[in-house]
N, C-alpha and C positions, 0 to 999 in steps of 0.2 A: 613454750612454758618449760621451766627447769624441772627435771625429775630427779628424785633422790636415788642414790645408789641402792641396790637391792641386796638382801642376804644371799651370799654365794657359798660360803664355807663355814662349817661349824667345828668346834673343838669339843669333843665328848669326853667326859670323865665319869666312869660308872654310868648311872642312868641319867646323868645331867648334861645339858648343853652348857658348858662352862663359859665359852666365848664364841663370838660370831664375827665373821669378816664380811663387810659389805663391798659391793663393787659395781662396775659397769661392764658390759660386753656387747659387741655387735658382730653379727655374721652378715657379710655382703656377698652378692653374686657379681658376675662379670659386668653387669650394667651399672654397678654402684648402688643398686637397690638393696634395702635391708631385708634379709631373710628372717632373722630373729634378732631380738635385742632385749637386754636386761638393763635396768637403770636408765641413764640418760644418754642417748646417742649423740646429743649435741654438747655434752660435757667437754670443756677444753682441757687438754692434757699435754704433758710432755712425755713422749713415747720413749725417751732415753735410748738405751742400746737396742731396743726393738726396731729402731729406724736405721740401723746400720746398712741394710741392703739398699735403702733409699740413698743414703750417703755414698754408697758405692756406685750408683748409676753414672755419675760424670766420669769416673775412672774408666768405665767401659765405653760409654758414648763418645768420649773425646778421642778414642783411638789409643789412649795411653796403655791400656791393658794389652792390646795387640802389639804395640810398638815394643813393649818390654817383655813380651812373651809370657804373660801371666796365664797359667793354666787354671783349671777349675779348683785345684787345691788352694792356690793363692787367692782366688776370688772368694772361696769359703773363709779364709783367714781375714779378708777385708771386711766380712760381715760378722766376724766372731766376737764373742766375749769369752775368750779362752782362759784356761786355768794357769797358764804360764808353766805348763808341764814341759819336759824336755822335747817332746815332739813339736810343740808350738815354738819354743825358744830357738831350737835349731833351724827350723824352717824360716823363721823371721830374720834371724841373723844372716842366713844365706841370701834372702831377698834383699836386705839392706846392703849387704856386701856387693851384690850384683849392680845395685844402683850407685855404687861408689860412696855409700853413706854408712853411718854407724849409729850406735845407741844414742849418742849425744844429739843426733839430728831429730829424734822423736821429741814431741812436745806434750806427751801424755802424762809425764810424771813417773816416778818410780813406784813400784808396788811389789810387795813380797809375793812370791809365787803362791798361787792357790793350790798347787799340787803339794800335798802334805810331805811326801817323801823328798821331793826336791827342796822344799822349804827347810826341812830339818837338816838335810845334807848341807845346805848353804850355811845354816847356823853353826853346825859342827865345824865347818872349814873356815868360818869367819868371813864368808863372802857376803858382800852387800847386794841387795836387790838392784836390778837394772831397769831401765825404762822398757826394755823388751819383755820383761815379766808382766808388765801392766796388761790387764785383760783387754784393753783397747788398742794394743800396739799393732794388731793386724790392720785395723781401720786406718791408723796413722801411717802405716807403711803404704797403704793405698793412697792416702792424701799426699805423701811424699813422692810417690810415683807420678801422680797427676801434676804435682808442683814442678817436677823436673821436666815433664813433657811440655808443660806450658811455658817453661822458662821463667816462672814466677818467683817472688821473694820467699824467704825461708819461714816467715811467720804464717804458716798455712792455716792456723786456727783463728786468725783475726777475721771477724765477720765481714770485713771489707775485702778480704783476700779473694782472688779469682776462684780458688777452690771452693770457698764457702759460699760465694755468690752462685756458683754453678750448683752447689748442693741445695741451696734454698730454691732455686728455680725448678729443679727436679722435684723437690719435696712438694711444692705448691702445685705442680702439674699432676702428680699422681694422687695427691689427696683431694684435688679438685677445688681448692680454695686458697686464698691468700692467708699465709700464716699470720696470726696476731702478734708474733714476736718469738723470742727465744730465751732460754736460760743457758748458762754455761755448765756443761756436763762435768762429771768427775774427771774426765781426761782433758779438760780445758777447751774442747771444741764446742761451738754453738749447737744447741739442741732445739730444733724448731717445734713450736706448738701447733696442734691441730685439734680437731674434735675426734671423739671416739669413732663416729661415722666416717670421718675423713681418713683415719688410719685403716679402718676395715676396708674402705674403698681402695686405698693404696695396695693393701695386701691382695685384694681381688684382682687388681691390675697386674700384679706380679704373677698371680696364679694363672691368669688367662693369656699371659704375654706370648707364649710359644705359638699361638695361633695368628699372631699379627707380624707384619713385616717391617714396621717403622723402627728407627734406630733405638728409641727408648725402650720399646717392647723387647727387642732382641737383646738389649743390654740386661733388662730385667730377667729374661729367660736364662741367660748365662749365669747370672748370680744365683738364681734359684737352683739351677742344675749343680752348681758348685757346692751349695749348702747340703743338698740331698746326697750328693756323692761322698761328702766328707763330713759326716756328723760329728766325728771325734775332733775335728778342727774347729767346728763352730762353738763348742763349749769344752767338753772333756768328760772323763770318767767321773761318775757320781752326779753329773749335772742333768737336770730335767730335759733340756733341749736335746742333748745327745741321746739319752736313753729313750725318750719318746719317739724321736725320729727313727731309731733302730727298731722300735717295737711296732711301728705303724704298719697297717695292712696294705697301704698304698703309699706312693711317694708323697712326702709332706716336708715342708721346711718350717721349723719351729724356732722362735727366737725370743729370749727373755730380755727384759730391760729392768733397770733399777726401779725401786719404789713400787713393786707389785705390778709391773707391766708385762704383757706377753702378746705375741702375735703368732698366727699360723697361716701358711700359704698352702692351699690344696689344689695342685695343678689339674688333677683328674676331674675335679668338680668345678673349676673356675671360681673358687670361693676363697674369701679371706676372713680372718677373725682378728679382732682386737679385744683386749681384756685389760682392765685396770682394777686392782684391788685398792679401795679408797684409803686404807691405812698404810699401804705400802708393804704389807707383809709378804715375803717370798713364799713362806709355807702355804699361804692361801692362794697365791697366783699359780704355783706349781700344781696344786690340787684342782683349781678351777679350770685351767687350760686342759688338763687331762680329762676332766669331766666333760667339757664341751666336745672334745675329740672322740670320747666314748659315745656321746650323744649322737654324733654324726656317723658313727660306725667306722671311724678311722682307726681307733684303738680298741683292743679287747680288754675289758675291765679286769679279767682274770689273769692277764699276762703279768708275770712277776715284775717286769720293768715298769709296767703301768701302775700296779698296785702300790709300789713304793712311793709314788707321788699322789695317787688318787686317794688312798686310804692308809697313810703311814701311821704306824702305832706310836703312841706316846709312852715312853718308859721312864721309870724313876731311877734314882741313883743305884738301886740294887738290881736293876735290870728287869724289874717287874713291869709288865704292860698294864698301864693304868688308864689308858684312854686311846682315842683315835682322832685323826683329822679326817673329815669327810665332806664332800659337797652337800649342799642343802638338798632336801628331797626334791626330785624332779629335774635337777640341773643336768645330770648325766643321762637322763632318759631311762634309767634303770629303776626297777621297783625296789623299795627299801622296806625294812621291817620284817 
């Protein structure tokens, strides 16, 4: 039976709830069982960039990561939706150069840097954005590494390409079900669909991977370790993923995706979280994932890095605080009022 999304985030202005964001969320344990859920666990979703660690599994499982000497920093970049800041651009240009490749070999499209200082600097010096500035260029560098390792053709985003076939196989294995299909992501790669439960199950697989010895589990553990070790490469300054990972009271990998998607991997608890805000609002998904991690005791609600996403103020053009974004009562497990 289909269940409707539930209220998850409210926009307060004065004494009024002005707007409300609905959504779905699932928390799974290492068996794939549901610990808690909101909305419909069987809702079919496109996890978008939240699936990047799954898309990175074949890179490690194939032996390509080892063959090309990819350390945890590059595995973090393979899972990243980065800002295109200098730290990201320099690292990725070096990676591509070591492969004997360049910006033109990426198929992710050009994107202006999301790093404000670099973007303005490029505008002032009349520099055009490159493909390496694209937030998905780390994932694509991973795809190119696997492509070179396999000796496959250059169109690595084609759904029939060996890289994407291996991604789909891994995706269906960790989500526990055949994918009903895919949409083409903003970076031109296929993004496979699953259910909310399937995605939470996959994140729990990653969370508990270190305790298992099979190849896929060991690959998952390496990717998680890279993300946790290099939170600044996974996203960047001002981004929820990076700040919430830094603020966590225990190791945790957190990853956003477009259209209000978020996942979290909790290795010390062997638990995974999937979250989808129905209207796709990032302001709501940032708030809701922070609330769920506060609920579990992973984050401290009073930590300034947490509060900026859990309870961000709303200001008018004169700088006056006129309202607040907050999770619905009970979502964070904290008393309100």
